[in-house]
N, C-alpha and C positions, 0 to 999 in steps of 0.2 A: 861782840858775841861770836864773830866768825872765828876768833882765836880759840874760844872755848870749844867750838865745834871741832876744830882741828886737833886739839888736845884730847877731846873725848874720842874722836875717831882713831887716834893713835893707841888708845887703850884697848880697842876691840881687836881680838886676834881669832883667826880661824885655824884650828889645829889640823894635823894630818888626818885625823879621824873625822873631819868635817864637823867639829864641835865649836861652838862660838863661846869664847871666854872674854870677860872684861866688859860685858854689856851693862852690868849693874854698876861697875865703876864709872863708866861713861855717864850713866844716868845720875849717879851721885855728884859728879862734877857739874853737870847742868843744874842740879838742884842747889848746890852750893853757890854757883854763880848767880842764880836767880835770887836767892836769899840775900846775898851780898849786895846786889844791885838794888834790891828793895829796901833793905834796912840801912845801907851805907849812908844815904843822905840824912836819915833820922839821927844817927849817931854823930855825923859831922855837924849838924845843926846844934845838937846838945853840947858838943865840946867847944865849938868856935863862936856860937851865938847864944850864950846862956841867957835865960830871962832875967830882967833887972829887978 
């Protein structure tokens, strides 16, 4: 999760006019990481351990 934080922080930019850009991109990266960590094991179980 620390890696996702660093990537997200790298997308946030403050312009010369003191405007913040990339904040929604960082939030989107966090959301995608959370969804992947939540649903990843479900899909792995379905693929590698199918019901008999």
